[in-house]
Each structure stands twice: as C-alpha cells, then as structure tokens.
N, C-alpha and C positions, 0 to 999 in steps of 0.2 A: 558329264560322265553320269549317267541316273542308274544305274547298278555295275555289279561283274561277275566272274564265276573263278573260282580259286579251287584251280588243278590239287586238292591235298593228297592224288596219288592218281598215278596215270597205266598201273598195271592189274593185270586182269588174267584169270584160270589160278590152277592149282598149284602148277609149277613155281609162280611169280611169287604166287599166295608165301608159295614155304619157305623159298629162298628169299624172299624181300626183293627181288632185283629190282622192282620200282616198288614203291610205297602201293597201297592198296585200300585206302584212306575216302575214295570217291571224291566229292564235287562239296563246296559250299556257294551255296547261290542265292546274291543280295540284289535289292529290288528296293529302290529308295527306303522306304523303312521297315521291308521284312525282308528276314535272312531264312533261305530253308539250307536243309542237308542233304542231297542225294549221295543212296547207297553208300552207307559208312561200314565199308568192310574192315577186315582186321586191320590196327594200328591208326583205325580214323582219330580217335582221341587224341594219342598221346604225339602224333604229328602234328594234329592241330593247335596244340600246347609249341610244338615246337617251330612253328612258321614265323619268319619275322613282322613284328608290327603283334603277335597274336593274333589268337580269336578265342572269344568267350564262349563255351557252349550255353551257358546259360542267356545268352544275347540270340539263341534260335527260335522263330516261330513255329518252325516245322520240320518234319523229316518226310522223304520222299524213299519207298524201297520199288525199284523198277519189278527187284522178282528177290526170292529168300535164299539165291545160292549163297555161302560164306562167303566170296572174297566182295560180296555186295550187302550182305547183312550181318556180316559177325559181329560187329560194334554197335549194332543199332539198337540194345536193352542197355549199355553204359551211357550213351549218347541220350536216351529220352531219360536217363535218370539225372543228367548233368546238364540236362536242359532245364528241367524244374528242379534245376538247385537243390540235388541231390534227394530229392522225391518229396522235400519238405512242403511244397508249394505244387497244386496243379495248373500244369502250362506246357502250352504248345499240341500243335497235330499230327497224327501220324497220317502217311497217303502210302497204302500197300493194297499187295492181290490178297483176295482169300484164302488163299493156300498158305500165306504165310504168319496166320493168325488161329489157321483151323487144326488138320490133322497134320501132325508134324512142325506145329509151329516154330517159327524162331522169335518171336516177339513173346517174350515170357509173359503170362498171366498178371504180376505183381506189379510190372514195371506200366502195365495199360494202364492202372489206379490213377498214374501220375500224369496223366495225357487231357487236356481240355477237350480230345475228338478223335475219334477213330473212324478216317473216312478206306471205304474201300475201291480199289479201283477198278475199272470195267472199260471194254470198250466206246469210244465214241461218251464217255466221261467229260464230265466239267467242272473243273474247280474253282475255288478260290480261295485264297486266305492272305490277308492285309494288303500288299500294293499286289501283290502278285496272282497272275489267273494264269491257269492251264487246261490243257485238255490232255487226254488218253485218244490218238488215232486209231488204233488199232491192236489186237492181242499176236505178239512175236511168235514164232518156230522156237521152243526150246523147250528141254524136257518140263519144265514147272512154269506158273504164270509168269508171264515174263509182257511189260509193257511198255513202249516208248512214250516220249513227252514232247507238248508243243507248247511251247509259253507264249502270249497275248503278253508283249510288254511293248515299251518303245521300239524296240524290234522281235521279229517274230524268231524263236530260238527252239530249233529240233533238239532232241535228244532219240538218237537210235539205240535203244541197249539190247543187250544179247541176243541175238537171234541167227536164224539160218536163211539164209538168201529167196527172196522168190519174184517172179515177175511184179506183180503188185506191189510190193514194199515201198518204192520212190514216191509213189503218189500218192501215199497217205502223209508226206512231208514239204507236200508241193506247195512251194511260197514262201520257204521259211530263207530268212534273211540268213543266219549261221546254223549249220548242221552240226552238232557232235554227235560221234559217230565212235562203237565201241568196235574196233579193228584186231582182233585178236590175232590173226595170222597171216603171212604172206603168202603163200600158195595157196590156189586153189583146193577147195574141200570135195570131193570126189563125193558123186550122188550117193555112193552105198556106204558112204563115212559115217557117224553116229557123231557127229562132230555139229551141232547148232550153232552156229559162228560165221560169223563173217571175215572175207578175206580183202585183202587189197582189189585184187579181179574187182567184189562184191562193191566193194567203195568206190572205185571210180565209174562204175554204174550206175551205183547212186547219185553220187554228186553229177555225172553228166547230164541227169534223167533231172534233177529236180535243180541246176545250177542255181546252188546259195551264193551268196557276195563271198561267204566265209568256208572253209571245210574244217573241222578239226577231228585228227586221229586220236582215239584215246583206247586205255584199258589193253594192252599189249601183252600179248603173249611173249615165250622167252623166244621164239623163233623169229620173232619182229622184232625185237632189243638188238640183237646183235646183229642184224641191219641194217643197224640204224637208223631211227624214224624220220629223224632231219632229212638226212639226205632221199629215202622213200619218199617224202610229202614234197621236195622242190619239185622233183623226178613228176609227179603227181601234173601238179602245180603246171611246168611246161606242156605235159600232155594233154589238160584238159581245159586252161585258161584262167580255173578257181585256183585264187588264195586257199593254200591246203597249209595249214599249221600241223606238228604235231606235237602233241601237250608235252610235258614235260613235268617232274614234283613241281609244287608249288608257282608251277604256272598262273598268270593272272589274265583274264579274256574281260576288256572293259565293251562297256556296249552302252 
C-alpha cells in the first residue's frame, strides 16, 4: 500500500448536516509521505480525533476545498489552525476556489497567515504538494465555484464534487482507475429543479462511460441514506459490472 483515503464523513447537504445523520467530515487523503484533507465540513476536527488509531491534523501538509458551501468548508479555519500547531508556525498549503477567499469568504484572513502557501483552483490547473500531484479537469455546474479533482499517483483517482450532470461531464474523468462521486439523491433531478447535485441515474451514466476499476458513492442526502446505500451499490454493480462501493463513515480505501 502506497496510499489510502479515510472517509471521515459521508454525509452531504443541509438536512444531513443539521441532523448529522452521517458525518460531514470530508476525506483524509494520504500518499507516501504526504497528507491532504479534502472538504473539512462540520465536525471534521472532532471526528478526526475520534477515529480509531487517531489522526493528528498537525501532520497535514495541505487542505483542499472543492467549493465553499458549509457542508464542505465549515471547519476549514480550525483545520488550518490545527495543521499549523495552533498557529505557532507557518505550515501547509490551502487549495481552494477564488470565491472562498474573496467576496463572502469562508477562509478567515487571520488564519491565512498561518499557511505556507495559498493556491487558487482553476480549470486545467496542475498542482503538486510533496508526493501528491493532481489536476482540476473542469469547473462544475453549481451555485458557487466548484471543482473536481484527478490525482495522478500509483493510481489515477478522480473525485467528482457537487455538480449538476451534463453530457460532457464523464469525459473529463476518462481513464481514472478509481472514481469517487458525490451522489446526493436517489431520484433523478428534473430539468426545472434548482438542485445542482447528482442522482443515482447520473452516477450510472457517469461510470458506464468512464468504466473505472472501482466507483465509490459518497456525500449522501437524507433520502439516499434511508434507501440503504450498500443495497443500491450492490444493485448498480450487477447492472454495470463495475465494482461499486457505498462509502460509510470511517471507511478506509487503500490504493
């Protein structure tokens, strides 16, 4: 094993966040000697310390925000401070959309002084931190700036963050080995609904086009959780022939 992803939280959107029906802690991403945290939503710091074997945020090298909505970014300030040993040393890099630090910012100005570097995400952007290299393939369709990620490691790992489906979307994640997708809803989203999130049908279309070795669903809404995600994953595996996994809080994916 060269790397792993720990699903600190697998819940998403406002109702699940408020009820904590699933944790909204985001992902700890580790490869060789480099550690990143992706989307530290509400409860990230507390959940991190509560995991078996423990995780020390001062061991982080960087944090990525795919976008600034609170279920993804609420704990970003306290995680930056923890990464920098309470702010007593400059440490770590933040990667985020421009609107997370400009108008109506979620990243407070005073904690930015604790960082070694602040890097803005952009379409076609290429980034490296320690052993981890990643690219941003496209801006997603969402009310705020939202970006997906592709990590170029011993495996190509794609993360499709919050977005509405459009026909060209799967092509931006072509040839990834592992695809992690935020799937909020079970039922399809009508064209006139102002909900820029993916449904199970969208997920099927994406993985049928991309054909990854493994596809992981996460970031579930309340109705999705009530429909028992492992059963839905098993059904989609049978329909597509792709290894589909429904993530759960605390799950570790090794690669």
